[in-house]
N, C-alpha and C positions, 0 to 999 in steps of 0.2 A: 883639339887642344886650344884653338884660338880663343874660344869663349872664356878660357881659364887663364889666359896670358897675364891679365892684370894681377892675378893672385900667385904668380909663379914663385915668388920668394917665400910665400907662406906654404905652398905645396912642397917646396924643397925641404921643409921641416918634416921629418919622417913621421912624427906622431900625428900629423894632420894628413899630409899626402893628398893625392887626387881624390881618393874616396872620401876623405874627411871634408875636402872642399866642396864636393858635390852635396854632402849632407848639409853643410852650411847654406848652400844656395837654396835648398828645399826647406830651410828652417824658418820658424816664425817666433818672434820675441816681442813681449810687451815691456816697455821701459816706463816706469811710473815716476814722473818728475823730469823736467827738462831744465834743471838748474845746474849747479856745479858738478854734481856726480853724473846726472843724466846726460849732459852734453858730452862729457868724456866717454861714457859708456856707448852712447849712440854713435859717436864719431868712429870709435874702434870697430863696432859691429858692422857699420855700413862699409868701412874700408876693407873689412875682412870678408865681405860678401854674404852676410846673413840676408836671406832672400826677402823677408818681410819684417818690418819693425813698426809696431804701434806705439806712438809716443804720446803720453797722456800728461797734460799739465794745465793748471788753472790760471796761471799768472801771466803778466806782461813783462817785457824786457825793460829794465831800468838801468840808468847809468852805473849804479853801484854794482850791478851784476857783472860788468865787463872785466873786473879784476880776476875773475875765476871761471866764468861761464863761457867756455871756449868757442862756441859756435856763433856767438853774437858780436855785433859791432855797434859803433855809435849811431849808425843810421837806423838800426833796429830799435834802439832806445829812443831816438828822436821820433820815430813813427809809432811808438808804444805798441809794437807788434806783439801778439800772443807768442809766448815762448815756443809753443809747439809748432806754430806756423813758421817763425823765424828759423828754428832748427831744421824743419822740413826743407825750407828753401835752400839752406846751405848744404844739407846732406844730399839732396838731389843733384846738386852741382858736383859733389864729390864722387858720387856713384849713381848714375841714372838707371842702372840695371836693378837696383834695390828698390822695393816699394816701401816708402815711408808714409804711414798714415798718421796725420796730425789730429789729435783729439783735444779740443779745448774744453776741458771739463775738470771739475773737482771730483776725484775718486771718492765715492761714499757708498754706504750700504745700499743705496737705491740703484747704482749702476755698476758696482764693482764686478758682480758675477758676469754681466754681459761684456764689459770692457776687457776683462782678463781671460775671456774664453777663447778657445781656438788657437792657443799659442803653446810652444814647446817649453819655454822658460819665461819666467817673470823676473825682471830686475828692478831692484829698489833704488831709485834715485831721489827718494823723498827726504823730508827734513823733520818728520814728527812721528812719535810712537803710535798714535792712534791709527794712522794710515798703514803703518807696518803690521799692526795686529789685524787690520782688515785684509791686507794682502795675504797674510798667513792663513786666515780663515778660508779665503777663496782657494788658495793653493792646496791646503790640506783637503778640503772638500772635493776638489777636482783631481787631486793627485798630481799637481803640476810642480816641478821643482822651481825654486826661486833663489836668487842671490841677494842677500842683505848687505847693505853698506851704510856707513854713517861717518860724517866728518864734521868736526867743530873745533875751533881754535887750532891747535897743532896736533890734535889727536884724531885717529880714525880707526875703524874696524870693519871687517867683512867676514861673512860666513856663507856657506852653501847649505840650503835647507832642501832635503829630499823627502817628501812625505812617505811615511812607511819605512824609511831606511835610516834617517838621521832624526835627532830631536827636532821638533818644530820650534818656531820662534817663541811660542808661548811656554814650551818646556824650559827654554833658556831664560826667558823673562816672564814669569807667571803673571805679573801685573804691570800696568803702565807705571813707570817709575815716577815717584813723587819728588818734590824738591824745587830747586830754583829754575829748572827748565832752561838750561843754557841753549842758546841758538846762535846761528851765525850773525844775527842782527843785534845780539846783546854782548857776545864775547869775541866776535870776529871769527875768521877762518883764513888759513893760508892757502894760496892758489896751488903750490906744489902738492899739498896734502890731497886736495880733491882730485888732482891729476893721478896721483899714486893709487888712491883707494878706487877711483872709477876704473883705472886701468886693470887693477886686480879683479874687479867685478866683471869686466869685459872678458878677461882671460878665463875666469871660472865658468862664465856663460859659454864660451867657445868650447871648453872641455866638455861641458854637459851635452852640447849639441853634436859633437863628434863621437861621444860615447867614451871619453877618457875619464880617468879617476880625478876627482876634485879634492881639494884640501879637506881633511877631516877636522880642521881646527877653526875656532873663533880667533881670527888673526887681529892683533892690535898693534898699532904703530903710533909713535910720537916723533914727528919729523924735526921738531925743534931740539929736543934732548937726544935725538937719534937713538931711541930705544924701541924695542919690539917685544911682544909676548905672544906665544902660541898656547892656546888652551884647547886640548883635545876634547871635543864634544861628542865624539862618535858613539860613546856609550851613555849619553845623557838623556835618552828618551824617558819621559815620566809617564808611567802607565795611568796615573791619575790626572794627566793633563786634560783640561776641558776640551781642547781642540782635537789633537791627534789621538788621545787616549779614550775619550768619551763621545767624540763626535758632536760636541756642544759648541756651536759657532756664535759666540756672544756678540762679536763685532758685525755680524750679519743680521742680528736680531734687534729690531727696533725697540723692544721692551727691555732689553738687557741693561743691567746696572753699569755696564762698561761704556755705554753711549754717552756722548756729550750733547746736551740739548741747546740748540740755537733758536732764539725767539726774537723776532723783530717787534719792538714795543710800539704799539700803535700811537701815532701822533707825537712821538718823542724823538724821532730820528736817532734811535738807539737800538742796538742789538744786545740782548742778554745771552751770555754763554754760561751754562750751568752744568758742570760735570756731575753726573749722578754718583760716581765713585769719588767722593770728596776727600780731600786731605787738608789739614791746617797749613796755611802758608807762613813761611818765615818772612814777614813783611820787611824787616830790616835788611835782610840779605837780598831780597827781591829788589828793594829800592837801590841798593848799591849797584846792582847789575843794570837796572833800567836807566840810571843816571848817565850811563855811557851813550845812550841813544836819544835822550830828551830830558825835559824838565819833569821832576818828580816832587810832589808834595804829599803829605799823608799824616796819619795819626796811628793810634794803636789798633784801629779797626779796619783801615783801608788805605790804599795808595791811589793817587791820581797821577797818571803819566800822560804827557803830551808829546808824541813822537813826530807829529807834523801839524801844520796849520789846519785848524778845523776839526781835529780828531783828539779826543781824550779817552784814555782807557782807565777804568776804575777797577782795581783788584781788591776783592774782599778777603778777609782772613780765612773764610771757609772755602776758598777757591772760585767762588762765583765772580764773573767779570761782566762789566757793562762797557760797551764801546759806543761812545757818544760821537755824533757827527756823521753817521750813516745808518740807513735801514737796509742796506744791501748785505744779506747774510754771507754771500761769497766773499765780499771785501772784508767783512768782520772776521771770517775764518782765517783769511790770509794775515790780517793784523795779529790775530791771536796766536797763530803759528809762528809768526816772526818774533814777537816780543815776549809772549808768555810761555810758549812751549807747551808740551803735553802734560 
């Protein structure tokens, strides 16, 4: 029993017990994103004794992250450490018996199948719809359960997706939502919210790993107004869903209309981002949101937004975006995700 002593208080909870704890020690989880949700999720899973955690993130620690991304400190920001590495450093000190694999990568259709393979559960710590649809395609294709979560402003939600048993993410959200694309960098986010949503996601993951019943609901919370809503999604499977109904995995298909094309424009220090599934932008509304994060000028056809020195982002009415000041596609994707959304 000595090897389980550190988990003694968790084992005393009868619905986990010693048998459940041993299941956790043998389990493997992929956490996509090491930001506000991902750090909370990984922290709880490591402390709970999940044996292997693959932590996937493309970004670096910044000072503005420290308000809510609980595994990082000022030294991590000063050193510009990759989030996956900084999180791994902290998590290994918390529980050296858990194997934490840090993957510094942008999860995309080229690597998603490989990076999300060989795990029992995938957990969504991301901040954009495109990646969630990609996770869903891999999960449905491989039959891997995953736990969705999202948090922005004072509002959050989470749900458990079990391929073949529950509706998949694309049953619930048939298309990438269009509109103003609210993100933490445009409308903000409250630290207690990400703690709450990430903790619920970690709890549902633990339930999956020990074989317990998970919530059948899409759970929604607003912590400022102190409201919550439960939507029973257990009967929501769509037989015509492209993913779980027809086995059509558009977000793993390079030729699909659902993909976003990123092109570095030769000699211009510019990356063009061209969604194939376009929607007309409300430029007036978009300008109101972006002004909270930088200078915005524009006309009836486009906006030019300057979030930082040397970078300007041009948003066209047809959804096309030019990011001036870099030809690094990964950096452009991060800027796009931060300020434009999906």
